[in-house]
C-alpha positions in Angstrom: 26.7 -19.3 132.8 23.4 -17.6 133.2 24.9 -14.2 132.4 26.4 -15.5 129.3 23.1 -16.9 128.2 21.4 -13.7 128.9 23.9 -11.8 126.9 23.2 -14.2 123.8 19.7 -13.9 124.2 19.8 -10.0 124.4 22.2 -9.9 121.2 20.1 -12.1 119.4 17.0 -10.1 120.4 19.0 -6.9 119.4 19.9 -8.4 115.9 16.4 -9.3 115.3 15.2 -5.8 116.1 17.7 -4.4 113.8 16.9 -6.8 111.0 13.2 -6.0 111.6 14.1 -2.0 111.7 16.0 -2.7 108.9 13.5 -4.3 106.8 10.7 -2.0 107.8 12.8 1.0 106.6 13.5 -0.7 103.2 10.0 -1.4 102.8 9.1 2.1 103.8 11.5 3.2 101.2 10.0 1.3 98.3 6.7 2.0 99.0 7.7 5.9 99.1 9.3 5.2 95.6 6.3 3.5 94.3 4.1 6.3 95.4 6.4 8.7 93.9 6.3 7.3 90.5 2.9 6.7 90.6 2.1 10.4 91.2 4.5 11.1 88.4 2.6 9.1 86.1 -0.5 10.6 87.1 1.0 14.0 86.6 2.2 13.1 83.2 -1.2 11.6 82.2 -2.8 14.7 83.5 -0.5 17.0 81.4 -1.0 15.0 78.3 -4.8 15.1 78.8 -4.8 18.7 79.2 -2.5 19.1 75.8 -4.9 17.2 73.8 -7.7 19.0 75.2 -5.9 22.4 74.2 -5.1 21.2 70.7 -8.8 19.9 70.2 -9.9 23.4 71.3 -7.4 25.3 68.7 -8.8 22.7 66.0 -12.4 23.3 66.7 -11.8 27.0 66.7 -10.0 26.8 63.2 -13.0 24.6 61.9 -15.3 27.4 63.3 -13.3 29.9 61.5 -13.2 28.1 58.1 -17.0 27.3 58.4 -17.5 30.8 59.0 -15.4 31.7 55.9 -17.1 29.0 53.9 -20.7 30.4 54.6 -19.3 33.7 53.5 -18.2 32.7 50.2 -21.2 30.6 49.7 -23.4 33.3 50.4 -21.4 35.6 48.1 -21.4 33.0 45.2 -25.1 32.7 45.6 -25.5 36.5 45.5 -23.3 36.6 42.3 -25.5 33.7 40.6 -28.6 35.6 41.2 -27.2 38.7 39.6 -25.8 36.6 36.8 -29.5 35.0 36.3 -31.0 38.6 36.7 -28.5 39.7 33.5 -29.1 36.8 31.6 -32.9 37.1 31.9 -32.5 40.8 31.0 -30.4 39.9 28.0 -33.0 37.3 26.6 -35.8 39.7 27.4 -33.7 42.2 25.3 -33.0 39.7 22.5 -36.5 38.6 22.0 -37.8 42.4 22.0 -35.1 43.1 19.3 -36.0 39.9 17.5 -39.7 40.9 17.5 -38.9 44.5 16.5 -36.5 43.0 13.7 -39.2 40.6 12.6 -42.0 43.4 12.8 -39.7 45.7 10.4 -38.9 42.8 8.0 -42.2 41.4 7.9 -41.3 37.8 8.6 -42.3 35.2 11.3 -39.4 33.1 12.9 -39.4 30.2 10.6 -39.1 32.5 7.9 -36.5 34.5 9.2 -34.4 31.1 10.0 -34.9 29.8 6.5 -33.7 33.1 5.0 -30.5 33.3 7.3 -29.6 29.9 6.4 -29.9 30.1 2.9 -27.9 33.5 2.8 -25.2 31.6 4.6 -25.4 28.5 2.2 -25.0 31.0 -0.8 -22.0 32.7 0.7 -20.1 29.8 1.9 -20.7 27.3 -0.9 -18.0 28.6 -3.2 -15.5 28.9 -0.4 -16.2 25.5 0.8 -15.8 24.1 -2.8 -12.5 26.0 -3.3 -11.1 25.0 -0.1 -12.0 21.2 -0.6 -10.3 21.2 -4.3 -7.3 23.1 -2.9 -6.8 20.6 -0.2 -7.3 17.6 -2.3 -5.5 19.0 -5.2 -2.5 19.7 -2.9 -2.4 16.4 -1.4 -2.8 14.5 -4.4 0.1 16.6 -6.1 2.2 15.6 -3.1 1.7 12.1 -3.6 2.2 12.1 -7.3 5.5 14.2 -7.0 6.8 11.5 -4.4 5.8 8.4 -6.5 7.1 10.1 -9.7 10.4 10.8 -7.9 10.9 7.3 -6.6 10.2 5.8 -10.0 12.3 8.1 -11.8 15.0 7.2 -9.0 14.5 3.4 -9.9 14.4 4.0 -13.7 17.5 5.9 -13.9 19.4 3.1 -12.2 18.2 0.6 -14.8 20.0 0.1 -18.0 18.7 -2.2 -20.8 18.8 -2.4 -24.4 16.0 -1.1 -26.3 16.6 -3.3 -29.7 13.8 -5.7 -30.6 14.0 -9.0 -31.6 13.1 -10.1 -35.2 9.4 -11.7 -35.5 10.2 -13.9 -38.5 12.6 -16.6 -38.7 14.5 -17.3 -41.8 16.7 -20.2 -42.4 19.3 -19.5 -45.3 20.2 -22.2 -48.0 23.5 -23.0 -49.6 21.8 -23.4 -53.0 18.3 -23.5 -54.9 18.6 -27.4 -54.9 18.2 -27.8 -51.1 14.5 -26.3 -51.6 13.8 -29.7 -53.7 15.5 -31.8 -51.3 13.3 -30.2 -48.3 10.2 -30.6 -50.2 10.9 -34.3 -51.1 9.3 -36.5 -53.7 5.4 -35.5 -53.7 6.3 -33.5 -50.6 6.9 -36.3 -48.2 9.8 -34.7 -46.5 7.9 -31.1 -45.9 5.0 -33.0 -44.6 7.2 -35.0 -42.2 8.8 -32.0 -40.9 5.7 -30.0 -40.4 4.1 -32.8 -38.6 7.3 -33.4 -36.5 7.4 -29.7 -35.6 4.2 -28.1 -35.7 5.5 -25.3 -37.8 5.0 -24.2 -41.2 7.6 -24.1 -43.9 7.1 -21.2 -46.5 9.1 -21.9 -49.7 8.8 -19.4 -52.4 10.9 -17.8 -55.1 13.0 -15.9 -52.9 16.5 -17.3 -53.6 18.5 -18.9 -50.7 16.1 -18.8 -47.7 13.3 -20.5 -46.2 10.8 -19.0 -43.7 9.8 -20.6 -40.8 6.2 -19.9 -39.2 4.6 -21.1 -36.1 2.6 -19.4 -33.5 4.4 -21.1 -30.8 7.8 -19.6 -30.4 9.3 -22.8 -28.9 8.1 -25.0 -31.7 9.4 -22.3 -34.0 12.9 -22.4 -32.5 12.9 -26.3 -32.7 12.0 -26.0 -36.1 14.7 -23.3 -37.0 17.4 -25.4 -35.0 16.3 -28.7 -36.8 16.0 -27.2 -40.5 19.6 -25.6 -40.0 21.1 -29.1 -39.1 19.4 -30.8 -42.0 20.7 -28.0 -44.3 24.2 -28.4 -42.8 24.0 -32.3 -43.1 22.7 -32.2 -46.6 20.8 -35.5 -46.3 16.8 -34.9 -46.2 14.8 -38.1 -45.3 11.8 -38.6 -43.1 13.8 -40.6 -40.5 16.7 -38.1 -40.3 14.0 -35.2 -39.9 12.2 -37.1 -37.0 15.5 -37.8 -35.3 16.8 -34.3 -35.8 13.5 -32.7 -34.3 13.7 -34.8 -31.4 17.5 -33.8 -30.9 16.4 -30.3 -31.5 13.6 -30.3 -29.1 15.9 -31.6 -26.4 18.4 -29.2 -26.9 15.7 -26.4 -26.7 14.6 -27.8 -23.2 18.3 -27.8 -22.0 18.8 -24.2 -23.4 15.5 -23.1 -21.5 16.7 -24.5 -18.5 20.1 -22.9 -18.8 18.4 -19.4 -19.6 16.1 -19.6 -16.7 18.8 -20.6 -14.4 21.1 -18.0 -15.5 18.2 -15.3 -15.1 17.7 -16.4 -11.6 21.5 -16.2 -10.9 22.1 -13.0 -12.4 19.5 -11.4 -10.2 20.9 -12.8 -7.3 18.0 -15.2 -6.2 18.3 -18.5 -4.8 17.6 -21.3 -7.1 14.0 -22.2 -7.9 12.2 -25.1 -9.0 13.4 -26.8 -12.2 9.7 -26.4 -13.8 9.9 -22.7 -12.9 13.3 -22.1 -14.3 12.4 -24.2 -17.6 9.2 -22.0 -17.9 11.5 -18.8 -17.4 13.6 -20.1 -20.2 10.9 -20.6 -22.5 9.9 -16.8 -22.2 13.0 -16.2 -24.0 11.6 -17.4 -27.2 8.3 -15.3 -26.8 7.8 -11.9 -27.9 5.2 -9.3 -26.5 4.8 -6.5 -29.1 8.3 -7.5 -30.2 9.7 -7.2 -26.6 11.6 -10.3 -25.4 9.4 -11.7 -22.5 12.3 -13.0 -20.5 14.3 -9.6 -20.8 11.2 -7.8 -20.0 10.6 -10.0 -16.9 14.2 -9.3 -15.8 13.9 -5.8 -16.2 10.5 -5.8 -14.2 12.3 -7.8 -11.3 15.0 -5.1 -11.3 12.7 -2.2 -11.2 10.5 -4.0 -8.5 13.6 -4.6 -6.2 14.5 -0.7 -6.6 11.1 0.6 -5.9 10.9 -1.8 -3.0 14.0 -0.5 -1.4 12.8 3.1 -2.2 9.4 2.7 0.0 11.3 0.6 2.5 9.9 -2.8 2.2 11.9 -6.4 1.6 13.2 -6.4 -2.1 13.5 -9.9 -2.4 9.9 -10.9 -2.6 9.5 -7.8 -4.8 12.2 -9.1 -7.4 10.6 -12.7 -7.3 7.3 -11.6 -8.2 8.5 -9.2 -11.0 10.6 -12.0 -12.5 7.7 -14.6 -12.5 4.7 -12.1 -13.1 4.5 -13.5 -17.0 5.4 -17.0 -16.0 1.9 -18.3 -17.2 2.6 -17.1 -20.9 5.3 -20.1 -21.1 2.5 -22.8 -19.8 0.6 -24.6 -22.4 -3.1 -23.5 -22.5 -5.3 -26.2 -21.0 -8.1 -24.5 -19.0 -8.1 -21.3 -20.9 -7.3 -19.0 -18.2 -5.3 -15.8 -18.2 -1.6 -15.9 -17.9 -1.7 -14.2 -14.6 -3.9 -16.8 -13.2 -2.5 -19.8 -14.7 1.1 -18.9 -13.3 -0.3 -18.1 -10.0 -1.9 -21.2 -9.7 1.6 -23.1 -10.7 3.4 -21.1 -8.3 0.8 -21.7 -5.5 1.3 -25.6 -6.2 5.0 -25.2 -6.0 5.0 -23.6 -2.7 5.7 -20.1 -3.5 5.6 -17.1 -1.0 1.8 -16.2 -0.7 2.9 -12.6 -1.2 4.6 -13.5 -4.8 1.7 -15.7 -5.7 -0.9 -12.6 -5.1 1.4 -10.1 -6.9 1.5 -12.5 -10.1 -2.2 -13.0 -10.0 -3.1 -9.4 -9.3 -0.7 -7.6 -11.8 -3.5 -7.3 -14.3 -6.2 -6.5 -11.6 -8.0 -9.9 -12.0 -7.9 -10.2 -8.2 -7.6 -7.9 -5.5 -4.0 -7.1 -4.2 -3.2 -8.3 -0.9 0.1 -6.4 -0.2 2.5 -3.6 -1.6 4.2 -6.2 -3.9 1.2 -6.4 -6.5 1.3 -2.4 -7.1 4.9 -2.8 -7.4 4.6 -5.2 -10.2 1.8 -3.4 -11.8 4.0 -0.1 -11.9 7.2 -2.0 -12.9 5.4 -3.9 -15.8 4.0 -0.7 -17.0 7.1 1.2 -16.9 9.1 -1.7 -18.8 6.4 -2.0 -21.4 6.0 1.6 -22.1 9.4 3.2 -22.0 10.9 4.5 -25.4 11.9 1.7 -27.9 10.8 -1.2 -25.7 7.8 -2.4 -27.7 6.6 -1.8 -31.3 2.9 -1.7 -32.5 1.4 -1.7 -36.0 -0.1 1.4 -37.6 -3.5 -0.5 -37.6 -3.3 -1.0 -33.5 -2.5 2.6 -32.9 -5.1 3.9 -35.0 -7.6 1.6 -33.4 -6.5 2.6 -29.8 -6.5 6.3 -30.6 -9.9 5.9 -32.1 -11.2 4.0 -29.2 -10.0 6.8 -26.6 -11.7 9.4 -28.5 -14.8 7.5 -29.1 -15.4 6.8 -25.3 -14.5 10.4 -24.4 -17.1 11.7 -27.0 -19.8 9.3 -25.6 -20.1 11.5 -22.5 -22.5 14.3 -22.7 -21.1 18.0 -22.5 -17.9 16.9 -24.4 -17.2 19.1 -27.5 -14.0 17.4 -28.7 -11.5 14.8 -27.9 -7.9 14.2 -29.2 -5.6 11.4 -28.4 -2.0 12.5 -28.5 1.6 10.8 -27.6 0.8 7.5 -29.4 -2.3 7.0 -27.4 -0.7 7.8 -23.9 -2.7 11.0 -23.5 -6.4 12.1 -24.0 -7.4 15.8 -24.0 -11.1 16.1 -23.7 -12.6 19.6 -24.5 -16.0 20.3 -22.8 -18.7 22.6 -23.1 -18.3 25.2 -19.9 -22.4 25.8 -20.3 -23.1 22.3 -19.5 -20.2 21.2 -17.4 -19.1 23.2 -14.3 -16.0 22.9 -12.3 -17.2 20.1 -9.9 -18.7 18.2 -12.6 -15.7 18.4 -14.8 -13.7 16.5 -12.2 -16.3 13.9 -12.2 -16.4 13.3 -15.6 -12.6 13.1 -15.9 -13.1 10.3 -13.4 -15.7 8.7 -15.3 -13.8 8.8 -18.5 -10.7 7.0 -16.9 -13.0 4.2 -15.3 -14.4 3.6 -19.0 -11.0 3.5 -20.3 -9.8 1.1 -17.9 -12.8 -1.3 -18.5 -12.9 -1.2 -22.3 -9.6 -0.6 -23.5 -6.2 -2.9 -23.1 -3.0 -0.7 -23.7 0.8 -0.7 -22.3 1.6 1.7 -19.8 -0.8 4.5 -18.5 -3.2 7.1 -20.4 -3.3 10.5 -19.2 -6.7 12.2 -19.2 -6.7 15.9 -19.4 -10.0 17.7 -19.3 -10.2 21.2 -20.7 -12.9 23.6 -19.5 -12.5 27.2 -20.8 -15.1 29.8 -20.7 -14.4 33.4 -22.1 -16.6 36.6 -21.4 -15.9 39.8 -23.8 -17.3 43.1 -23.9 -16.7 46.1 -26.3 -17.2 49.6 -25.2 -18.1 52.2 -27.5 
């Protein structure tokens, strides 16, 4: 037993010693690996430090090289600057010497020389500047005029309207001469009743088979014509029948006016308007402007406005409305005594019309400022409609008065020799004295004549003013 115990003890001791030895060896290996890793890390750090040091050294060397190059370039630039300053100083010195020598030879001081140079340049360049300015202005104005003329002609060529004129007198034909006595009545009772009910005047003379109806109001004149034709057709003439017939005729004229206004709006492709506006438009059918039917004129202006608006690229609908309504004020009863343009614009404003249309109506006679392109369009279309051949008729007295007025306005200016009105007063030719009026003053004189014509005269369409300045020089060699 003791031997077995000793063997067990020896085995235990041997195992313990082996374990301790294995642990010691493992610990030694672990410490060895840690030392190797530390040594490797220190070596890597040292290598990185050396590489960084080397790179920094290279950068410092490059910076030193660049600094030396910059210093060299700066020195060269400074040297060139000094050379340039020296040359500039020498140039100024030479310029001053030459200037003094020139002044000595010319006998002038610096102020006199400067003034003489400026005056010489002004004389040499004045004529060139004037010619260049006129050339540029004339070219631009001619281009604008050509383009405007092309657009206007393009619109007018697409418009076809009648050029016949309505009669200014209203005649009612009678079946026999006895009807004249019935119309007059006992002691003039019937004719007085008729004239009081219609506001028109009956002119009964020796002309067989007709009676002339006269009235300044075209609507009243139309009512009187319808009423008188019905009385003549009926044959009975009494004050009661006259009053009843006049009332019936007035109602029919109102209905006719509304229908005519509604037809005009529909034919132009516009949406229905306020019934008051349509009735006033229809009343324009009974009005004449220089023998031109006002409603037909308004429709023509509306068509021209729409086509011109389409040519220049704006909405043609407001242009068409403005053209149709521009003379609406002529059908409004005179109350405040304002112009037809302002009265028509005020009515349209109360009825809620488009502000652009209202302004175009108010401004088409230049009584207010135009706020859009539609106002000038209405002015152009209105002038084109009234001035085209056959559209309107004027009396000999009005033509002579207009022509004389144009010539008197032109002759009122100093420097005008003669003035002549051509083409029914649509062109004024002015001949000036070339000794008193030069080319620059001629352009200004033409402008002043135009402004005075626009201010003092009233005329349809436009008046072209042509100023003629001619100077001839003749010599005879012997």
